[in-house]
C-alpha positions as CSV (number, residue, x, y, z in Angstrom):
1,M,-34.5,-27.0,-1.9
2,L,-30.8,-27.4,-2.5
3,R,-29.4,-25.8,-5.6
4,V,-26.2,-27.4,-7.0
5,L,-23.7,-25.7,-9.2
6,S,-20.6,-27.2,-10.8
7,N,-17.6,-25.1,-11.8
8,T,-14.6,-26.5,-13.8
9,A,-11.8,-25.1,-15.9
10,L,-10.8,-27.5,-18.7
11,S,-8.6,-27.7,-21.8
12,L,-10.0,-27.4,-25.3
13,D,-9.9,-31.2,-25.5
14,G,-11.9,-31.6,-22.3
15,R,-9.2,-32.5,-19.9
16,I,-9.1,-31.1,-16.3
17,A,-5.5,-32.3,-15.6
18,T,-2.7,-34.2,-17.3
19,A,-2.5,-38.0,-17.4
20,Q,-0.1,-37.8,-14.5
21,Y,-2.7,-35.8,-12.5
22,D,-0.3,-32.8,-12.1
23,H,-1.9,-30.0,-10.2
24,F,-1.8,-26.6,-11.8
25,A,-4.2,-23.7,-12.5
26,L,-5.7,-24.2,-16.0
27,G,-7.5,-20.9,-16.1
28,T,-6.3,-17.3,-15.9
29,K,-6.5,-14.9,-13.1
30,L,-10.0,-13.9,-14.4
31,D,-11.2,-17.5,-14.2
32,R,-10.0,-17.7,-10.6
33,A,-11.7,-14.5,-9.8
34,Y,-15.0,-15.7,-11.2
35,M,-14.6,-18.9,-9.1
36,S,-14.6,-16.6,-6.1
37,V,-18.0,-15.2,-7.3
38,L,-19.5,-18.7,-7.4
39,R,-18.0,-19.5,-4.0
40,A,-19.5,-16.3,-2.6
41,R,-23.0,-17.4,-3.8
42,A,-22.8,-20.7,-2.1
43,E,-22.8,-21.8,1.5
44,A,-20.8,-24.9,0.9
45,V,-18.1,-26.1,-1.5
46,L,-17.6,-29.9,-2.1
47,V,-14.5,-31.7,-3.5
48,G,-13.3,-35.2,-3.8
49,G,-10.4,-36.7,-1.9
50,R,-7.9,-36.5,-4.7
51,T,-8.7,-32.9,-5.4
52,F,-8.3,-32.1,-1.7
53,R,-5.0,-34.0,-1.5
54,N,-3.7,-31.9,-4.4
55,W,-5.1,-28.6,-2.9
56,P,-5.7,-29.0,0.9
57,L,-6.5,-25.3,1.4
58,P,-9.6,-23.3,2.4
59,L,-12.2,-23.2,-0.4
60,V,-13.5,-19.6,0.2
61,P,-13.9,-16.5,-1.9
62,D,-10.9,-14.2,-2.4
63,A,-11.9,-10.7,-1.4
64,A,-9.3,-9.0,-3.6
65,A,-10.3,-11.0,-6.6
66,L,-13.9,-10.1,-6.1
67,E,-13.0,-6.4,-5.9
68,E,-11.0,-6.6,-9.1
69,L,-13.9,-8.3,-11.0
70,R,-16.3,-5.6,-10.0
71,D,-14.3,-3.2,-12.2
72,T,-14.7,-5.4,-15.3
73,A,-17.6,-5.8,-17.7
74,F,-17.6,-9.6,-17.0
75,F,-21.1,-11.1,-17.3
76,D,-23.0,-12.2,-14.2
77,A,-20.2,-11.1,-11.8
78,E,-22.2,-9.8,-8.9
79,A,-21.5,-11.6,-5.6
80,P,-23.0,-11.2,-2.1
81,A,-21.0,-9.7,0.7
82,I,-18.5,-12.2,2.3
83,E,-17.4,-10.4,5.4
84,G,-17.9,-12.4,8.5
85,R,-19.3,-15.5,6.7
86,R,-18.3,-19.2,7.0
87,W,-18.4,-21.8,4.3
88,I,-18.8,-25.5,4.7
89,N,-15.9,-27.2,3.0
90,A,-17.0,-30.8,2.3
91,V,-14.6,-33.6,1.2
92,V,-15.8,-36.9,-0.1
93,T,-13.2,-39.6,0.3
94,R,-13.1,-43.4,-0.3
95,S,-9.7,-43.9,1.3
96,G,-10.2,-41.6,4.3
97,E,-6.6,-40.5,3.7
98,L,-6.6,-36.7,4.0
99,P,-3.5,-34.5,4.6
100,E,-3.0,-32.6,7.8
101,S,-3.3,-29.0,6.7
102,P,-3.6,-26.4,9.5
103,R,-4.6,-23.8,6.9
104,F,-7.7,-25.8,6.1
105,W,-8.7,-27.5,9.4
106,T,-8.3,-24.3,11.6
107,D,-9.3,-21.5,9.2
108,P,-12.1,-19.5,11.0
109,R,-13.9,-19.1,7.7
110,V,-14.2,-22.8,7.1
111,E,-16.5,-25.5,8.7
112,P,-14.8,-28.8,7.6
113,V,-17.2,-31.7,6.8
114,V,-15.8,-35.1,5.7
115,Y,-17.9,-37.9,4.1
116,A,-15.8,-41.0,4.2
117,S,-16.6,-44.5,3.0
118,G,-17.1,-46.8,6.0
119,S,-18.2,-44.0,8.4
120,G,-21.4,-43.0,6.7
121,P,-23.2,-42.6,3.4
122,T,-21.2,-41.0,0.6
123,D,-23.8,-41.1,-2.2
124,P,-24.9,-37.7,-3.6
125,A,-28.5,-37.9,-2.4
126,S,-27.4,-38.6,1.2
127,I,-24.8,-35.8,1.1
128,A,-27.3,-33.4,-0.4
129,A,-29.8,-34.2,2.3
130,D,-27.2,-33.7,5.1
131,L,-26.0,-30.4,3.7
132,E,-29.6,-29.2,3.5
133,R,-30.0,-30.1,7.2
134,R,-27.0,-28.0,7.9
135,G,-28.7,-25.0,6.3
136,V,-27.0,-25.1,2.9
137,R,-29.2,-23.6,0.1
138,T,-26.5,-23.5,-2.7
139,L,-23.7,-26.1,-3.1
140,L,-20.7,-25.5,-5.4
141,L,-19.0,-28.6,-6.8
142,E,-15.3,-28.2,-7.5
143,C,-14.7,-31.9,-8.1
144,G,-13.2,-34.2,-10.6
145,G,-15.0,-36.1,-13.3
146,D,-15.8,-39.2,-11.4
147,L,-17.6,-37.4,-8.6
148,L,-19.3,-35.0,-11.0
149,S,-20.6,-37.9,-13.0
150,Q,-22.2,-39.4,-9.8
151,W,-24.0,-36.1,-9.0
152,L,-25.2,-35.8,-12.6
153,A,-26.4,-39.4,-12.6
154,A,-28.4,-38.7,-9.5
155,G,-30.1,-35.7,-11.2
156,L,-28.8,-33.3,-8.6
157,V,-26.8,-30.8,-10.7
158,D,-28.7,-27.6,-11.7
159,E,-26.1,-25.6,-13.5
160,V,-22.6,-26.3,-15.0
161,Y,-20.1,-23.5,-15.3
162,L,-17.2,-24.1,-17.6
163,T,-14.1,-22.1,-18.5
164,I,-12.6,-23.5,-21.7
165,C,-8.9,-22.8,-21.8
166,P,-6.8,-22.4,-24.9
167,L,-4.5,-25.5,-24.6
168,L,-4.5,-29.1,-25.5
169,L,-3.4,-31.7,-22.9
170,G,-4.3,-35.1,-24.4
171,G,-3.0,-38.2,-22.7
172,R,-4.7,-41.6,-22.5
173,G,-6.5,-41.8,-19.2
174,A,-6.2,-38.1,-18.4
175,P,-9.1,-37.0,-16.2
176,S,-11.9,-35.2,-18.1
177,L,-14.9,-33.1,-17.1
178,V,-17.1,-36.2,-16.6
179,D,-15.5,-39.6,-16.0
180,G,-16.9,-42.6,-14.1
181,S,-18.8,-45.3,-16.0
182,G,-20.3,-42.7,-18.5
183,F,-23.8,-42.4,-19.9
184,S,-25.5,-44.0,-22.8
185,Y,-26.6,-41.6,-25.5
186,Q,-30.3,-41.9,-24.4
187,L,-29.5,-41.2,-20.7
188,A,-26.8,-38.6,-21.2
189,P,-27.6,-35.3,-19.3
190,R,-28.8,-32.6,-21.7
191,L,-27.8,-29.0,-21.1
192,E,-29.1,-25.6,-22.2
193,L,-26.7,-22.8,-22.8
194,V,-27.6,-19.9,-20.6
195,H,-24.7,-17.6,-21.3
196,A,-21.3,-17.6,-23.1
197,R,-18.6,-15.0,-23.4
198,A,-15.1,-15.0,-24.8
199,V,-12.6,-13.0,-22.8
200,G,-9.2,-13.0,-24.3
201,D,-8.5,-16.6,-25.3
202,E,-10.8,-18.1,-22.7
203,L,-14.5,-19.0,-23.2
204,F,-16.7,-18.7,-20.2
205,C,-19.9,-20.8,-20.4
206,R,-22.9,-21.3,-18.1
207,Y,-25.3,-24.2,-18.8
208,R,-28.5,-25.2,-17.2
209,V,-29.1,-29.0,-16.8
210,R,-32.4,-29.9,-18.4
211,S,-34.7,-31.8,-16.1
């Protein structure tokens, strides 16, 4: 059965980017190293079209970052070996407009998969079923709030990893952790805190989504 993890760095006020959708790294070097741990545990990483257009690069673990993290006391930091492995990098796009990026499309570590409106199903259940057929056991979502809300609404997210960063972005319309049409209070996904740790000024949290 497919296990789905979500990983996001966000500001203290819950934003994942500015109102202008500027692309920048919210988290510190430690946050990006832990992202490599989560990528190493997965067989596939999925993003939305906007995220891919902002960062059209291979979504694979960084070997040097993993090595550095092994020397810290960071919680839950063990990662499987990554030598010789390939990762499915899946992109969900409504427009079908994806940049030409040789570093992504030809990287030997990456198997690109595109789910585009008009050329096949793009709903979470169909994507999950297709990835399972491709042998994926763990999927990592590194997507924006609209796509994450769809996967949560479909009941397909098992764990949510958050890095809460010490800044305030604000901005009317700025993207947040969960966007889309939102949830009523009664139907809002409930989460259970599994682990939390402050490192410097960042707070690393791991939640389990209650069934």
